[in-house]
Structures are given as structure tokens and as C-alpha cells.
C-alpha positions as CSV (number, residue, x, y, z in Angstrom):
1,M,-31.2,-27.8,-19.5
2,K,-31.0,-29.0,-16.4
3,L,-27.5,-30.5,-16.7
4,K,-26.1,-27.1,-17.9
5,T,-27.8,-25.2,-14.8
6,N,-26.0,-27.5,-12.6
7,I,-22.4,-27.4,-14.2
8,L,-22.6,-24.0,-14.0
9,S,-23.9,-24.4,-10.4
10,I,-21.2,-26.5,-9.8
11,S,-18.8,-24.0,-11.7
12,L,-19.7,-21.0,-9.3
13,F,-19.4,-22.5,-6.2
14,L,-15.8,-24.0,-6.9
15,S,-15.0,-20.5,-7.9
16,F,-16.2,-18.5,-4.9
17,N,-14.6,-21.2,-2.7
18,L,-11.5,-21.5,-4.5
19,F,-11.1,-17.6,-4.5
20,A,-12.8,-17.2,-0.6
21,Q,-12.1,-13.7,0.9
22,D,-11.1,-14.1,4.7
23,P,-12.5,-11.4,6.1
24,N,-10.0,-11.3,9.1
25,L,-7.7,-10.5,7.2
26,H,-7.5,-6.5,7.1
27,I,-5.4,-5.3,4.0
28,Y,-4.2,-2.0,3.9
29,L,-2.6,-0.3,0.8
30,C,0.8,1.9,1.9
31,F,1.9,4.4,-1.1
32,G,3.9,7.8,-1.2
33,Q,7.9,8.7,-1.5
34,S,10.7,8.2,1.1
35,N,8.9,8.4,4.4
36,M,6.2,5.6,3.5
37,E,8.8,4.0,1.4
38,G,11.3,4.0,4.8
39,Q,14.0,5.9,6.1
40,G,14.0,4.9,9.7
41,I,16.9,3.0,11.2
42,I,15.8,-0.6,11.7
43,E,16.7,-1.7,15.0
44,N,16.3,-5.2,16.8
45,E,13.0,-4.6,18.6
46,D,11.3,-3.8,14.8
47,L,12.6,-7.1,13.7
48,D,10.3,-8.8,16.4
49,V,6.6,-8.9,14.6
50,D,3.1,-10.5,15.8
51,E,2.8,-13.5,13.2
52,R,-0.4,-11.5,12.7
53,F,1.0,-8.7,11.0
54,M,2.2,-9.5,7.5
55,V,2.9,-7.7,4.1
56,F,2.1,-8.8,0.9
57,Q,5.4,-8.7,-0.5
58,A,5.6,-6.2,-3.6
59,K,9.2,-7.6,-5.2
60,D,11.4,-10.4,-5.7
61,C,13.9,-9.9,-2.7
62,P,17.1,-12.8,-2.8
63,N,18.5,-10.4,0.3
64,L,15.4,-11.4,1.8
65,G,14.5,-14.5,1.0
66,T,11.3,-13.1,-0.5
67,T,8.8,-13.4,-3.5
68,K,6.5,-10.9,-4.5
69,E,2.8,-11.8,-4.3
70,T,3.1,-13.5,-1.3
71,W,2.5,-13.2,2.5
72,Y,4.8,-12.9,4.6
73,I,5.0,-12.0,8.6
74,A,5.8,-8.0,7.8
75,V,9.2,-7.5,9.4
76,P,11.0,-5.1,8.1
77,P,12.1,-3.8,5.2
78,N,8.3,-3.9,4.0
79,C,8.9,-2.3,0.3
80,H,12.0,-2.3,-1.3
81,C,14.4,-5.6,-1.1
82,Y,16.7,-2.2,1.1
83,S,14.4,-0.1,2.3
84,K,14.5,1.0,6.0
85,L,11.7,1.2,8.9
86,S,8.4,3.2,7.7
87,P,5.0,4.1,8.9
88,A,3.0,1.5,8.0
89,D,5.6,-1.1,10.3
90,H,4.5,0.7,13.1
91,F,0.9,1.1,11.8
92,G,0.7,-2.3,11.3
93,K,2.4,-3.3,15.3
94,I,-0.1,-0.7,16.6
95,M,-3.5,-2.3,14.8
96,V,-2.8,-5.5,15.8
97,A,-1.9,-4.7,19.6
98,E,-5.5,-3.0,19.3
99,L,-7.3,-5.6,17.5
100,S,-8.8,-8.9,18.6
101,N,-6.6,-12.0,18.1
102,N,-8.8,-13.0,15.2
103,I,-7.7,-9.9,13.2
104,T,-4.8,-10.5,10.9
105,V,-3.2,-7.1,9.6
106,G,-1.7,-7.1,6.6
107,I,-0.2,-4.1,4.6
108,I,0.8,-3.8,0.8
109,N,3.7,-1.0,0.2
110,V,4.2,0.4,-3.1
111,S,6.3,4.1,-2.4
112,V,9.2,5.7,-4.5
113,G,11.5,7.9,-2.7
114,G,11.5,11.5,-4.0
115,C,8.6,11.5,-6.5
116,D,5.7,13.9,-7.0
117,I,2.1,12.3,-5.8
118,R,1.2,13.1,-9.4
119,L,3.6,10.1,-10.6
120,F,0.3,7.8,-8.6
121,D,-2.2,9.4,-11.1
122,K,-3.2,6.5,-13.7
123,D,-3.6,9.4,-16.2
124,I,-0.5,11.5,-16.2
125,Y,2.2,9.3,-14.3
126,V,4.4,9.4,-17.6
127,D,5.2,13.3,-16.5
128,Y,6.3,13.1,-13.5
129,V,9.1,9.7,-13.8
130,Y,11.8,11.9,-13.5
131,P,15.4,10.9,-14.4
132,W,16.4,10.1,-10.9
133,L,13.4,7.2,-10.1
134,L,13.5,5.9,-13.3
135,D,15.2,2.7,-11.2
136,K,12.7,2.5,-8.8
137,V,9.7,3.1,-11.4
138,E,10.6,0.3,-13.7
139,S,10.9,-2.1,-11.2
140,Y,7.2,-1.1,-10.7
141,D,6.7,-2.1,-14.6
142,G,7.1,1.6,-15.5
143,S,3.9,2.5,-13.2
144,P,3.3,2.4,-9.5
145,Y,0.0,3.1,-9.4
146,H,-1.1,0.0,-11.7
147,Y,1.4,-1.9,-9.8
148,L,0.0,-1.1,-6.6
149,I,-3.5,-2.0,-8.2
150,N,-2.6,-5.2,-9.3
151,L,-0.9,-6.3,-5.8
152,A,-4.3,-4.9,-4.5
153,Q,-6.5,-7.3,-6.6
154,L,-4.2,-10.4,-5.9
155,A,-4.7,-9.6,-2.0
156,Q,-8.7,-9.2,-1.9
157,Q,-8.9,-12.5,-3.1
158,D,-7.7,-13.5,0.4
159,G,-8.6,-10.6,2.4
160,V,-10.8,-7.4,2.8
161,I,-9.1,-4.1,2.1
162,K,-9.5,-1.4,5.0
163,G,-8.1,1.7,4.4
164,I,-5.3,3.4,2.2
165,L,-2.5,5.0,4.1
166,L,-0.2,7.7,2.5
167,H,2.3,9.4,3.1
168,Q,3.9,12.0,1.0
169,G,4.4,15.6,0.7
170,E,7.6,17.0,0.6
171,A,7.8,17.0,-3.3
172,N,4.7,19.2,-3.4
173,S,5.6,21.2,-0.7
174,G,3.4,24.1,-0.6
175,D,1.5,23.3,-4.0
176,Q,-2.4,24.4,-2.7
177,N,-3.5,21.9,-5.2
178,W,-2.3,18.7,-3.5
179,P,-5.3,17.8,-1.7
180,Y,-7.2,17.6,-5.7
181,Y,-4.3,15.7,-6.9
182,V,-4.7,13.1,-3.7
183,Q,-8.6,13.4,-3.8
184,K,-8.6,12.0,-8.0
185,I,-5.8,9.4,-7.0
186,Y,-8.0,8.5,-4.2
187,N,-11.2,8.0,-6.3
188,D,-9.8,6.2,-9.1
189,M,-8.0,3.2,-6.8
190,L,-11.7,2.8,-5.2
191,T,-13.4,2.7,-8.9
192,D,-10.7,0.3,-9.7
193,L,-10.5,-2.0,-6.6
194,Y,-14.6,-1.6,-6.4
195,L,-14.8,0.1,-3.0
196,D,-16.7,2.5,-1.1
197,M,-15.7,4.9,0.1
198,E,-17.7,5.1,3.7
199,D,-15.6,1.6,4.2
200,V,-12.0,2.2,3.0
201,P,-10.8,5.8,4.4
202,L,-7.7,7.6,3.5
203,L,-5.1,7.9,6.3
204,A,-2.5,10.8,5.1
205,G,0.4,11.1,7.4
206,E,1.8,14.9,8.2
207,M,5.0,16.3,7.9
208,L,7.8,16.4,10.7
209,S,6.2,20.0,12.4
210,E,9.8,21.3,14.0
211,P,10.3,24.8,12.6
212,N,13.1,24.5,10.8
213,N,11.8,21.4,9.1
214,C,11.6,22.4,5.2
215,C,8.2,21.3,4.8
216,A,6.5,21.4,8.0
217,D,4.0,24.1,6.4
218,M,2.6,21.4,4.0
219,N,0.9,20.5,6.9
220,S,-1.9,23.3,6.3
221,I,-2.6,21.8,3.1
222,V,-2.4,18.3,4.1
């Protein structure tokens, strides 16, 4: 009996050390549509990235020399292999500039340009896989939500999830139920990743607020 207990103790010790989290690796999950995916022009200054700002690669990108489920310095693009600059890029740069030098910021970006927010609802997403989104959705194994959760679970072995970033709204412009859709997705993420709302906030970006912008009125809903 004592031998079995010792074996169990050793096994648990090895397991905890094999998947030890670094509390100084702060991870942020990023999702949404085109802006979060990356629509900004990548300029030379954007390629200068502090080594404390990392991305957990979402896809195999031969053109970038990157492999999914691997950490890299977060040189854009950081979503699809041929996407552009996203809000997540500037978020990470500002965070590492403001935080102490022992903190590393990591992002995971799973976004689909042009999608309804309900594409990330794990219970009804199949109804929102529109034909023009099919290639990107298939690249996420058919479900962007589950793909993001799987990446997040792997990344949790390395660091601690500190927040969730959302930029979406154009495809749902004017929909008063948008906050309820988002709340459900956020709750599902917290549950599936064993996170606490008090520790892991959801940060939602606004639409361009210029008067002639198609979706400026969405900001009151966001």
C-alpha cells in the first residue's frame, strides 16, 4: 500500500512539473471578424516587436515559417497566414511597454472576417457558416470557437489566461441582442477553460465612430 502511494505521489509530482505554468506569461484570447483578423497595412515599424510579446500560432504558415501550437515572437500577421495588422498587435506592444520586464504577453488570435458573432456560439455556429466564410471556417476544423478553446487549453500549460479581446459588430450592426450573444459566448469560454470572470475580463472594441461610417451606431450597443 505504501509503495502504491509513493508511486502515485511521484506520478503527480512529474505531471505537475511537466505542465508547469509560468505565472509571468500572460495570455489573451482574441476573436472577432475582419478588424481582429487583421486589415491594417503592415509597415516596417510594425515588424519591430519586443521578444516579450508572443503569439501562440493558430495555423501552419509555410510562408511565415511558423507551425501551429508553437510560441513565436508576435511579428504580424498573427491570425491567418496572409492577414494583416490587427488591434491585438498594438494591444500586445502597449502591454509589454507598460508591464514589468519579467512579464511576457502572449496572444492567440482566431478570427473570421465578415462573420456574425454567433459563429462563435458553440451550440448554434453551424447556422452561421455562410458560403463566403467556408474556407476560413474549414481552416479552423469547422468550428472557430472549438479551435480557439483547443489552442487555449494547450497554452494554459505554459501560462495564465488574463483576458479575452473581442472586435466584432459590423456584421451584427443594429442588432440589440448582440450583448446577449456575446455574454453567452463569454460564459462558455469561462466554463470550458475553468476561468473566473473576476480574473478574466472581456474587452470589446468599438466601431469606427466617424459619422459616415456604416456601423458607428453599433457603438451604443457595444
